[in-house]
PDB file of N, CA, C and O in Angstrom:
ATOM      1  N   MET A   1      43.644 192.453 -18.341  1.00  0.00           N
ATOM      2  CA  MET A   1      44.944 191.873 -18.532  1.00  0.00           C
ATOM      3  C   MET A   1      45.285 191.020 -17.400  1.00  0.00           C
ATOM      4  O   MET A   1      44.921 191.292 -16.256  1.00  0.00           O
ATOM      5  N   ILE A   2      46.012 189.941 -17.715  1.00  0.00           N
ATOM      6  CA  ILE A   2      46.353 188.977 -16.600  1.00  0.00           C
ATOM      7  C   ILE A   2      47.818 188.998 -16.466  1.00  0.00           C
ATOM      8  O   ILE A   2      48.524 188.824 -17.459  1.00  0.00           O
ATOM      9  N   LYS A   3      48.386 189.229 -15.136  1.00  0.00           N
ATOM     10  CA  LYS A   3      49.716 189.275 -15.097  1.00  0.00           C
ATOM     11  C   LYS A   3      50.419 187.963 -15.302  1.00  0.00           C
ATOM     12  O   LYS A   3      49.813 186.907 -15.122  1.00  0.00           O
ATOM     13  N   GLU A   4      51.733 187.997 -15.688  1.00  0.00           N
ATOM     14  CA  GLU A   4      52.376 186.852 -16.074  1.00  0.00           C
ATOM     15  C   GLU A   4      52.513 185.801 -14.994  1.00  0.00           C
ATOM     16  O   GLU A   4      52.580 184.610 -15.298  1.00  0.00           O
ATOM     17  N   ASN A   5      52.558 186.221 -13.727  1.00  0.00           N
ATOM     18  CA  ASN A   5      52.718 185.347 -12.556  1.00  0.00           C
ATOM     19  C   ASN A   5      51.522 185.276 -11.716  1.00  0.00           C
ATOM     20  O   ASN A   5      51.630 185.050 -10.511  1.00  0.00           O
ATOM     21  N   ALA A   6      50.261 185.476 -12.344  1.00  0.00           N
ATOM     22  CA  ALA A   6      49.015 185.478 -11.680  1.00  0.00           C
ATOM     23  C   ALA A   6      48.743 184.022 -11.102  1.00  0.00           C
ATOM     24  O   ALA A   6      49.148 183.020 -11.690  1.00  0.00           O
ATOM     25  N   ALA A   7      48.063 183.974  -9.964  1.00  0.00           N
ATOM     26  CA  ALA A   7      47.583 182.665  -9.453  1.00  0.00           C
ATOM     27  C   ALA A   7      46.176 182.480 -10.143  1.00  0.00           C
ATOM     28  O   ALA A   7      45.242 183.244  -9.900  1.00  0.00           O
ATOM     29  N   ILE A   8      46.078 181.380 -11.052  1.00  0.00           N
ATOM     30  CA  ILE A   8      44.855 181.109 -11.701  1.00  0.00           C
ATOM     31  C   ILE A   8      44.306 179.864 -11.287  1.00  0.00           C
ATOM     32  O   ILE A   8      45.006 178.853 -11.237  1.00  0.00           O
ATOM     33  N   GLU A   9      43.031 179.870 -10.969  1.00  0.00           N
ATOM     34  CA  GLU A   9      42.241 178.597 -10.620  1.00  0.00           C
ATOM     35  C   GLU A   9      41.214 178.506 -11.587  1.00  0.00           C
ATOM     36  O   GLU A   9      40.642 179.540 -11.933  1.00  0.00           O
ATOM     37  N   ILE A  10      40.871 177.314 -12.117  1.00  0.00           N
ATOM     38  CA  ILE A  10      39.739 176.926 -13.019  1.00  0.00           C
ATOM     39  C   ILE A  10      38.950 175.744 -12.634  1.00  0.00           C
ATOM     40  O   ILE A  10      39.425 174.608 -12.636  1.00  0.00           O
ATOM     41  N   TYR A  11      37.661 176.045 -12.282  1.00  0.00           N
ATOM     42  CA  TYR A  11      36.653 175.060 -11.925  1.00  0.00           C
ATOM     43  C   TYR A  11      36.179 174.459 -13.228  1.00  0.00           C
ATOM     44  O   TYR A  11      35.722 175.218 -14.083  1.00  0.00           O
ATOM     45  N   THR A  12      36.254 173.064 -13.467  1.00  0.00           N
ATOM     46  CA  THR A  12      35.926 172.489 -14.770  1.00  0.00           C
ATOM     47  C   THR A  12      35.023 171.331 -14.495  1.00  0.00           C
ATOM     48  O   THR A  12      34.790 170.998 -13.333  1.00  0.00           O
ATOM     49  N   SER A  13      34.448 170.638 -15.627  1.00  0.00           N
ATOM     50  CA  SER A  13      33.976 169.313 -15.624  1.00  0.00           C
ATOM     51  C   SER A  13      34.385 168.578 -16.858  1.00  0.00           C
ATOM     52  O   SER A  13      34.814 169.185 -17.840  1.00  0.00           O
ATOM     53  N   ARG A  14      34.273 167.427 -16.827  1.00  0.00           N
ATOM     54  CA  ARG A  14      34.943 166.542 -17.755  1.00  0.00           C
ATOM     55  C   ARG A  14      34.267 166.665 -19.157  1.00  0.00           C
ATOM     56  O   ARG A  14      34.914 166.471 -20.186  1.00  0.00           O
ATOM     57  N   THR A  15      32.895 167.008 -19.162  1.00  0.00           N
ATOM     58  CA  THR A  15      32.102 167.089 -20.392  1.00  0.00           C
ATOM     59  C   THR A  15      31.950 168.519 -20.931  1.00  0.00           C
ATOM     60  O   THR A  15      31.023 168.736 -21.712  1.00  0.00           O
ATOM     61  N   CYS A  16      32.772 169.504 -20.583  1.00  0.00           N
ATOM     62  CA  CYS A  16      32.596 170.874 -20.787  1.00  0.00           C
ATOM     63  C   CYS A  16      33.632 171.295 -21.795  1.00  0.00           C
ATOM     64  O   CYS A  16      34.816 171.405 -21.479  1.00  0.00           O
ATOM     65  N   GLY A  17      33.157 171.544 -23.083  1.00  0.00           N
ATOM     66  CA  GLY A  17      33.939 172.039 -24.052  1.00  0.00           C
ATOM     67  C   GLY A  17      34.526 173.260 -23.941  1.00  0.00           C
ATOM     68  O   GLY A  17      35.616 173.481 -24.470  1.00  0.00           O
ATOM     69  N   PHE A  18      33.825 174.228 -23.201  1.00  0.00           N
ATOM     70  CA  PHE A  18      34.573 175.646 -22.982  1.00  0.00           C
ATOM     71  C   PHE A  18      35.549 175.422 -21.839  1.00  0.00           C
ATOM     72  O   PHE A  18      36.402 176.304 -21.745  1.00  0.00           O
ATOM     73  N   CYS A  19      35.618 174.384 -20.901  1.00  0.00           N
ATOM     74  CA  CYS A  19      36.548 174.258 -19.918  1.00  0.00           C
ATOM     75  C   CYS A  19      37.714 173.740 -20.697  1.00  0.00           C
ATOM     76  O   CYS A  19      38.791 174.204 -20.321  1.00  0.00           O
ATOM     77  N   TYR A  20      37.768 172.851 -21.740  1.00  0.00           N
ATOM     78  CA  TYR A  20      38.766 172.485 -22.437  1.00  0.00           C
ATOM     79  C   TYR A  20      39.421 173.599 -23.268  1.00  0.00           C
ATOM     80  O   TYR A  20      40.645 173.643 -23.388  1.00  0.00           O
ATOM     81  N   ALA A  21      38.626 174.477 -23.828  1.00  0.00           N
ATOM     82  CA  ALA A  21      39.043 175.621 -24.490  1.00  0.00           C
ATOM     83  C   ALA A  21      39.736 176.593 -23.663  1.00  0.00           C
ATOM     84  O   ALA A  21      40.750 177.134 -24.105  1.00  0.00           O
ATOM     85  N   ALA A  22      39.292 176.868 -22.512  1.00  0.00           N
ATOM     86  CA  ALA A  22      39.998 177.695 -21.499  1.00  0.00           C
ATOM     87  C   ALA A  22      41.238 177.280 -21.138  1.00  0.00           C
ATOM     88  O   ALA A  22      42.174 178.079 -21.116  1.00  0.00           O
ATOM     89  N   LYS A  23      41.390 175.955 -20.806  1.00  0.00           N
ATOM     90  CA  LYS A  23      42.629 175.354 -20.427  1.00  0.00           C
ATOM     91  C   LYS A  23      43.687 175.361 -21.542  1.00  0.00           C
ATOM     92  O   LYS A  23      44.893 175.442 -21.305  1.00  0.00           O
ATOM     93  N   HIS A  24      43.159 175.271 -22.770  1.00  0.00           N
ATOM     94  CA  HIS A  24      44.123 175.303 -23.872  1.00  0.00           C
ATOM     95  C   HIS A  24      44.492 176.716 -24.153  1.00  0.00           C
ATOM     96  O   HIS A  24      45.620 176.928 -24.598  1.00  0.00           O
ATOM     97  N   LEU A  25      43.705 177.672 -23.954  1.00  0.00           N
ATOM     98  CA  LEU A  25      44.007 179.199 -24.177  1.00  0.00           C
ATOM     99  C   LEU A  25      44.948 179.469 -23.160  1.00  0.00           C
ATOM    100  O   LEU A  25      45.936 180.078 -23.570  1.00  0.00           O
ATOM    101  N   LEU A  26      44.936 179.150 -21.744  1.00  0.00           N
ATOM    102  CA  LEU A  26      45.883 179.335 -20.879  1.00  0.00           C
ATOM    103  C   LEU A  26      47.336 178.738 -21.048  1.00  0.00           C
ATOM    104  O   LEU A  26      48.366 179.321 -20.712  1.00  0.00           O
ATOM    105  N   GLN A  27      47.259 177.512 -21.610  1.00  0.00           N
ATOM    106  CA  GLN A  27      48.383 176.677 -21.829  1.00  0.00           C
ATOM    107  C   GLN A  27      49.161 177.467 -23.062  1.00  0.00           C
ATOM    108  O   GLN A  27      50.368 177.710 -23.054  1.00  0.00           O
ATOM    109  N   THR A  28      48.306 177.794 -24.045  1.00  0.00           N
ATOM    110  CA  THR A  28      48.918 178.486 -25.246  1.00  0.00           C
ATOM    111  C   THR A  28      49.547 179.864 -24.923  1.00  0.00           C
ATOM    112  O   THR A  28      50.546 180.217 -25.549  1.00  0.00           O
ATOM    113  N   HIS A  29      49.098 180.516 -24.140  1.00  0.00           N
ATOM    114  CA  HIS A  29      49.670 181.709 -23.601  1.00  0.00           C
ATOM    115  C   HIS A  29      50.683 181.611 -22.517  1.00  0.00           C
ATOM    116  O   HIS A  29      51.183 182.599 -21.978  1.00  0.00           O
ATOM    117  N   GLY A  30      50.972 180.342 -22.213  1.00  0.00           N
ATOM    118  CA  GLY A  30      52.024 180.204 -20.999  1.00  0.00           C
ATOM    119  C   GLY A  30      51.704 180.416 -19.600  1.00  0.00           C
ATOM    120  O   GLY A  30      52.546 180.602 -18.722  1.00  0.00           O
ATOM    121  N   TYR A  31      50.444 180.380 -19.432  1.00  0.00           N
ATOM    122  CA  TYR A  31      50.007 180.553 -18.034  1.00  0.00           C
ATOM    123  C   TYR A  31      49.795 179.255 -17.276  1.00  0.00           C
ATOM    124  O   TYR A  31      49.243 178.302 -17.828  1.00  0.00           O
ATOM    125  N   THR A  32      50.204 179.202 -16.079  1.00  0.00           N
ATOM    126  CA  THR A  32      50.089 177.966 -15.227  1.00  0.00           C
ATOM    127  C   THR A  32      48.830 178.166 -14.419  1.00  0.00           C
ATOM    128  O   THR A  32      48.521 179.303 -14.062  1.00  0.00           O
ATOM    129  N   TYR A  33      48.084 177.116 -14.111  1.00  0.00           N
ATOM    130  CA  TYR A  33      46.804 177.196 -13.352  1.00  0.00           C
ATOM    131  C   TYR A  33      46.599 175.921 -12.616  1.00  0.00           C
ATOM    132  O   TYR A  33      47.159 174.858 -12.885  1.00  0.00           O
ATOM    133  N   THR A  34      45.758 176.123 -11.677  1.00  0.00           N
ATOM    134  CA  THR A  34      45.335 174.982 -10.770  1.00  0.00           C
ATOM    135  C   THR A  34      43.914 174.589 -11.215  1.00  0.00           C
ATOM    136  O   THR A  34      43.033 175.448 -11.260  1.00  0.00           O
ATOM    137  N   GLU A  35      43.681 173.327 -11.538  1.00  0.00           N
ATOM    138  CA  GLU A  35      42.323 172.875 -11.988  1.00  0.00           C
ATOM    139  C   GLU A  35      41.526 172.242 -10.801  1.00  0.00           C
ATOM    140  O   GLU A  35      42.026 171.616  -9.867  1.00  0.00           O
ATOM    141  N   HIS A  36      40.329 172.485 -10.977  1.00  0.00           N
ATOM    142  CA  HIS A  36      39.315 171.809  -9.869  1.00  0.00           C
ATOM    143  C   HIS A  36      38.288 171.214 -10.499  1.00  0.00           C
ATOM    144  O   HIS A  36      37.272 171.863 -10.750  1.00  0.00           O
ATOM    145  N   ASP A  37      38.404 169.949 -10.828  1.00  0.00           N
ATOM    146  CA  ASP A  37      37.213 169.164 -11.334  1.00  0.00           C
ATOM    147  C   ASP A  37      36.036 168.920 -10.466  1.00  0.00           C
ATOM    148  O   ASP A  37      36.088 168.258  -9.430  1.00  0.00           O
ATOM    149  N   VAL A  38      34.873 169.541 -10.985  1.00  0.00           N
ATOM    150  CA  VAL A  38      33.759 169.429 -10.022  1.00  0.00           C
ATOM    151  C   VAL A  38      32.750 168.304 -10.537  1.00  0.00           C
ATOM    152  O   VAL A  38      31.716 168.066  -9.913  1.00  0.00           O
ATOM    153  N   THR A  39      33.082 167.656 -11.648  1.00  0.00           N
ATOM    154  CA  THR A  39      32.265 166.601 -12.211  1.00  0.00           C
ATOM    155  C   THR A  39      31.430 165.688 -11.368  1.00  0.00           C
ATOM    156  O   THR A  39      30.241 165.456 -11.585  1.00  0.00           O
ATOM    157  N   LEU A  40      32.177 165.163 -10.341  1.00  0.00           N
ATOM    158  CA  LEU A  40      31.590 164.183  -9.406  1.00  0.00           C
ATOM    159  C   LEU A  40      31.771 164.606  -7.912  1.00  0.00           C
ATOM    160  O   LEU A  40      31.679 163.756  -7.027  1.00  0.00           O
ATOM    161  N   ASP A  41      32.031 165.935  -7.625  1.00  0.00           N
ATOM    162  CA  ASP A  41      32.408 166.363  -6.488  1.00  0.00           C
ATOM    163  C   ASP A  41      31.442 167.576  -6.026  1.00  0.00           C
ATOM    164  O   ASP A  41      31.739 168.764  -6.153  1.00  0.00           O
ATOM    165  N   ASP A  42      30.246 167.089  -5.475  1.00  0.00           N
ATOM    166  CA  ASP A  42      29.246 168.212  -5.141  1.00  0.00           C
ATOM    167  C   ASP A  42      29.812 169.093  -4.075  1.00  0.00           C
ATOM    168  O   ASP A  42      29.483 170.275  -4.169  1.00  0.00           O
ATOM    169  N   ARG A  43      30.525 168.796  -3.168  1.00  0.00           N
ATOM    170  CA  ARG A  43      31.119 169.798  -2.320  1.00  0.00           C
ATOM    171  C   ARG A  43      31.992 170.883  -2.931  1.00  0.00           C
ATOM    172  O   ARG A  43      31.937 172.053  -2.552  1.00  0.00           O
ATOM    173  N   LYS A  44      32.770 170.463  -3.855  1.00  0.00           N
ATOM    174  CA  LYS A  44      33.622 171.426  -4.574  1.00  0.00           C
ATOM    175  C   LYS A  44      32.807 172.200  -5.587  1.00  0.00           C
ATOM    176  O   LYS A  44      33.121 173.356  -5.870  1.00  0.00           O
ATOM    177  N   ARG A  45      31.810 171.619  -6.120  1.00  0.00           N
ATOM    178  CA  ARG A  45      30.855 172.348  -6.974  1.00  0.00           C
ATOM    179  C   ARG A  45      30.130 173.437  -6.131  1.00  0.00           C
ATOM    180  O   ARG A  45      29.970 174.590  -6.534  1.00  0.00           O
ATOM    181  N   LYS A  46      29.709 172.976  -4.936  1.00  0.00           N
ATOM    182  CA  LYS A  46      28.978 173.982  -4.110  1.00  0.00           C
ATOM    183  C   LYS A  46      29.950 175.243  -3.576  1.00  0.00           C
ATOM    184  O   LYS A  46      29.561 176.401  -3.417  1.00  0.00           O
ATOM    185  N   TYR A  47      31.160 174.796  -3.363  1.00  0.00           N
ATOM    186  CA  TYR A  47      32.167 175.873  -2.961  1.00  0.00           C
ATOM    187  C   TYR A  47      32.399 176.820  -4.104  1.00  0.00           C
ATOM    188  O   TYR A  47      32.435 178.029  -3.872  1.00  0.00           O
ATOM    189  N   MET A  48      32.574 176.311  -5.439  1.00  0.00           N
ATOM    190  CA  MET A  48      32.770 177.123  -6.624  1.00  0.00           C
ATOM    191  C   MET A  48      31.469 178.111  -6.596  1.00  0.00           C
ATOM    192  O   MET A  48      31.642 179.321  -6.740  1.00  0.00           O
ATOM    193  N   MET A  49      30.299 177.624  -6.428  1.00  0.00           N
ATOM    194  CA  MET A  49      29.144 178.347  -6.555  1.00  0.00           C
ATOM    195  C   MET A  49      29.107 179.468  -5.480  1.00  0.00           C
ATOM    196  O   MET A  49      28.664 180.578  -5.774  1.00  0.00           O
ATOM    197  N   GLU A  50      29.536 179.203  -4.326  1.00  0.00           N
ATOM    198  CA  GLU A  50      29.694 180.184  -3.274  1.00  0.00           C
ATOM    199  C   GLU A  50      30.641 181.355  -3.565  1.00  0.00           C
ATOM    200  O   GLU A  50      30.373 182.518  -3.262  1.00  0.00           O
ATOM    201  N   LEU A  51      31.752 180.969  -4.167  1.00  0.00           N
ATOM    202  CA  LEU A  51      32.808 181.899  -4.619  1.00  0.00           C
ATOM    203  C   LEU A  51      32.489 182.773  -5.654  1.00  0.00           C
ATOM    204  O   LEU A  51      32.758 183.974  -5.619  1.00  0.00           O
ATOM    205  N   SER A  52      31.828 182.117  -6.733  1.00  0.00           N
ATOM    206  CA  SER A  52      31.447 182.933  -7.842  1.00  0.00           C
ATOM    207  C   SER A  52      30.135 183.460  -8.113  1.00  0.00           C
ATOM    208  O   SER A  52      29.955 184.388  -8.901  1.00  0.00           O
ATOM    209  N   GLY A  53      29.099 182.811  -7.395  1.00  0.00           N
ATOM    210  CA  GLY A  53      27.784 183.081  -7.476  1.00  0.00           C
ATOM    211  C   GLY A  53      27.134 182.514  -8.889  1.00  0.00           C
ATOM    212  O   GLY A  53      26.059 182.916  -9.334  1.00  0.00           O
ATOM    213  N   ARG A  54      27.836 181.668  -9.420  1.00  0.00           N
ATOM    214  CA  ARG A  54      27.380 180.983 -10.728  1.00  0.00           C
ATOM    215  C   ARG A  54      27.396 179.441 -10.580  1.00  0.00           C
ATOM    216  O   ARG A  54      28.095 178.910  -9.717  1.00  0.00           O
ATOM    217  N   ARG A  55      26.738 178.836 -11.300  1.00  0.00           N
ATOM    218  CA  ARG A  55      26.507 177.388 -11.351  1.00  0.00           C
ATOM    219  C   ARG A  55      27.297 176.746 -12.464  1.00  0.00           C
ATOM    220  O   ARG A  55      27.687 175.588 -12.313  1.00  0.00           O
ATOM    221  N   THR A  56      27.593 177.493 -13.707  1.00  0.00           N
ATOM    222  CA  THR A  56      28.196 176.904 -14.767  1.00  0.00           C
ATOM    223  C   THR A  56      29.766 176.919 -14.567  1.00  0.00           C
ATOM    224  O   THR A  56      30.446 177.526 -13.740  1.00  0.00           O
ATOM    225  N   VAL A  57      30.160 175.972 -15.691  1.00  0.00           N
ATOM    226  CA  VAL A  57      31.638 175.883 -15.582  1.00  0.00           C
ATOM    227  C   VAL A  57      32.037 176.273 -17.038  1.00  0.00           C
ATOM    228  O   VAL A  57      31.203 176.084 -17.923  1.00  0.00           O
ATOM    229  N   PRO A  58      33.196 176.780 -17.336  1.00  0.00           N
ATOM    230  CA  PRO A  58      34.345 176.771 -16.357  1.00  0.00           C
ATOM    231  C   PRO A  58      34.066 178.236 -15.505  1.00  0.00           C
ATOM    232  O   PRO A  58      33.534 179.235 -15.987  1.00  0.00           O
ATOM    233  N   GLN A  59      34.471 178.114 -14.391  1.00  0.00           N
ATOM    234  CA  GLN A  59      34.492 179.369 -13.428  1.00  0.00           C
ATOM    235  C   GLN A  59      36.071 179.612 -13.233  1.00  0.00           C
ATOM    236  O   GLN A  59      36.831 178.710 -12.882  1.00  0.00           O
ATOM    237  N   ILE A  60      36.420 180.743 -13.460  1.00  0.00           N
ATOM    238  CA  ILE A  60      37.875 181.047 -13.424  1.00  0.00           C
ATOM    239  C   ILE A  60      38.158 182.248 -12.481  1.00  0.00           C
ATOM    240  O   ILE A  60      37.459 183.260 -12.421  1.00  0.00           O
ATOM    241  N   PHE A  61      39.253 182.006 -11.766  1.00  0.00           N
ATOM    242  CA  PHE A  61      39.571 182.945 -10.779  1.00  0.00           C
ATOM    243  C   PHE A  61      41.008 183.328 -11.011  1.00  0.00           C
ATOM    244  O   PHE A  61      41.915 182.524 -11.227  1.00  0.00           O
ATOM    245  N   VAL A  62      41.140 184.796 -10.937  1.00  0.00           N
ATOM    246  CA  VAL A  62      42.672 185.111 -11.160  1.00  0.00           C
ATOM    247  C   VAL A  62      42.966 185.985  -9.880  1.00  0.00           C
ATOM    248  O   VAL A  62      42.317 186.977  -9.551  1.00  0.00           O
ATOM    249  N   ASP A  63      44.079 185.441  -9.191  1.00  0.00           N
ATOM    250  CA  ASP A  63      44.530 186.033  -7.932  1.00  0.00           C
ATOM    251  C   ASP A  63      43.358 186.175  -6.986  1.00  0.00           C
ATOM    252  O   ASP A  63      43.200 187.227  -6.366  1.00  0.00           O
ATOM    253  N   GLY A  64      42.520 185.139  -6.853  1.00  0.00           N
ATOM    254  CA  GLY A  64      41.394 185.130  -5.979  1.00  0.00           C
ATOM    255  C   GLY A  64      40.102 185.852  -6.410  1.00  0.00           C
ATOM    256  O   GLY A  64      39.130 185.875  -5.655  1.00  0.00           O
ATOM    257  N   VAL A  65      40.088 186.436  -7.609  1.00  0.00           N
ATOM    258  CA  VAL A  65      38.878 187.168  -8.059  1.00  0.00           C
ATOM    259  C   VAL A  65      38.243 186.359  -9.125  1.00  0.00           C
ATOM    260  O   VAL A  65      38.944 185.859 -10.005  1.00  0.00           O
ATOM    261  N   ALA A  66      36.857 186.186  -9.100  1.00  0.00           N
ATOM    262  CA  ALA A  66      36.152 185.599  -9.986  1.00  0.00           C
ATOM    263  C   ALA A  66      36.038 186.444 -11.324  1.00  0.00           C
ATOM    264  O   ALA A  66      35.575 187.585 -11.331  1.00  0.00           O
ATOM    265  N   ILE A  67      36.474 185.823 -12.394  1.00  0.00           N
ATOM    266  CA  ILE A  67      36.443 186.671 -13.697  1.00  0.00           C
ATOM    267  C   ILE A  67      35.454 186.200 -14.727  1.00  0.00           C
ATOM    268  O   ILE A  67      35.267 186.769 -15.802  1.00  0.00           O
ATOM    269  N   GLY A  68      34.838 185.121 -14.316  1.00  0.00           N
ATOM    270  CA  GLY A  68      33.870 184.398 -15.219  1.00  0.00           C
ATOM    271  C   GLY A  68      34.238 183.241 -15.815  1.00  0.00           C
ATOM    272  O   GLY A  68      34.915 182.412 -15.206  1.00  0.00           O
ATOM    273  N   GLY A  69      33.810 183.050 -17.133  1.00  0.00           N
ATOM    274  CA  GLY A  69      34.161 181.853 -17.795  1.00  0.00           C
ATOM    275  C   GLY A  69      35.120 182.072 -19.082  1.00  0.00           C
ATOM    276  O   GLY A  69      35.981 182.953 -19.065  1.00  0.00           O
ATOM    277  N   TYR A  70      34.939 181.278 -20.127  1.00  0.00           N
ATOM    278  CA  TYR A  70      35.850 181.272 -21.175  1.00  0.00           C
ATOM    279  C   TYR A  70      35.867 182.663 -21.890  1.00  0.00           C
ATOM    280  O   TYR A  70      36.910 183.295 -22.060  1.00  0.00           O
ATOM    281  N   GLN A  71      34.673 183.081 -22.283  1.00  0.00           N
ATOM    282  CA  GLN A  71      34.726 184.372 -22.953  1.00  0.00           C
ATOM    283  C   GLN A  71      35.379 185.581 -22.183  1.00  0.00           C
ATOM    284  O   GLN A  71      36.077 186.436 -22.728  1.00  0.00           O
ATOM    285  N   GLU A  72      35.087 185.545 -20.954  1.00  0.00           N
ATOM    286  CA  GLU A  72      35.822 186.721 -20.106  1.00  0.00           C
ATOM    287  C   GLU A  72      37.374 186.482 -20.003  1.00  0.00           C
ATOM    288  O   GLU A  72      38.159 187.430 -19.967  1.00  0.00           O
ATOM    289  N   LEU A  73      37.788 185.132 -19.956  1.00  0.00           N
ATOM    290  CA  LEU A  73      39.326 184.919 -20.104  1.00  0.00           C
ATOM    291  C   LEU A  73      39.824 185.226 -21.266  1.00  0.00           C
ATOM    292  O   LEU A  73      40.939 185.745 -21.319  1.00  0.00           O
ATOM    293  N   ALA A  74      39.067 184.954 -22.456  1.00  0.00           N
ATOM    294  CA  ALA A  74      39.551 185.366 -23.759  1.00  0.00           C
ATOM    295  C   ALA A  74      39.772 186.813 -23.986  1.00  0.00           C
ATOM    296  O   ALA A  74      40.693 187.248 -24.676  1.00  0.00           O
ATOM    297  N   ALA A  75      38.913 187.524 -23.394  1.00  0.00           N
ATOM    298  CA  ALA A  75      38.986 189.005 -23.473  1.00  0.00           C
ATOM    299  C   ALA A  75      40.167 189.559 -22.660  1.00  0.00           C
ATOM    300  O   ALA A  75      40.835 190.502 -23.084  1.00  0.00           O
ATOM    301  N   LEU A  76      40.398 188.997 -21.565  1.00  0.00           N
ATOM    302  CA  LEU A  76      41.520 189.425 -20.610  1.00  0.00           C
ATOM    303  C   LEU A  76      42.929 189.043 -21.245  1.00  0.00           C
ATOM    304  O   LEU A  76      43.936 189.735 -21.097  1.00  0.00           O
ATOM    305  N   ILE A  77      42.877 187.861 -21.967  1.00  0.00           N
ATOM    306  CA  ILE A  77      44.208 187.581 -22.608  1.00  0.00           C
ATOM    307  C   ILE A  77      44.334 188.458 -23.821  1.00  0.00           C
ATOM    308  O   ILE A  77      45.446 188.908 -24.096  1.00  0.00           O
ATOM    309  N   ALA A  78      43.332 188.732 -24.545  1.00  0.00           N
ATOM    310  CA  ALA A  78      43.365 189.574 -25.714  1.00  0.00           C
ATOM    311  C   ALA A  78      43.911 190.933 -25.424  1.00  0.00           C
ATOM    312  O   ALA A  78      44.600 191.548 -26.238  1.00  0.00           O
ATOM    313  N   ASP A  79      43.566 191.416 -24.174  1.00  0.00           N
ATOM    314  CA  ASP A  79      44.019 192.764 -23.762  1.00  0.00           C
ATOM    315  C   ASP A  79      45.574 192.789 -23.355  1.00  0.00           C
ATOM    316  O   ASP A  79      46.181 193.828 -23.096  1.00  0.00           O
ATOM    317  N   ARG A  80      46.091 191.596 -23.337  1.00  0.00           N
ATOM    318  CA  ARG A  80      47.468 191.424 -22.933  1.00  0.00           C
ATOM    319  C   ARG A  80      48.243 191.881 -24.132  1.00  0.00           C
ATOM    320  O   ARG A  80      49.311 192.478 -23.995  1.00  0.00           O
ATOM    321  N   LYS A  81      47.754 191.627 -25.242  1.00  0.00           N
ATOM    322  CA  LYS A  81      48.648 191.748 -26.498  1.00  0.00           C
ATOM    323  C   LYS A  81      48.877 193.336 -26.834  1.00  0.00           C
ATOM    324  O   LYS A  81      49.562 193.670 -27.800  1.00  0.00           O
TER     325      LYS A  81
END
């Protein structure tokens, strides 16, 4: 479950369908988030990989904890209901 006022960060790329789906899901459920586009930013992508241990996007962090990608986010939001 994600708290209503959680600090959410999402690392994305411009061509990632799951990134768009994750952002839409967050917006639909009223969550605010900070987006980090790693499409053309190798430094930011490397930092994301160091934090999450993963190369793929989206990578989503809730209150500083890596939760994974779109499917993990959807599961956490489903638990909210």
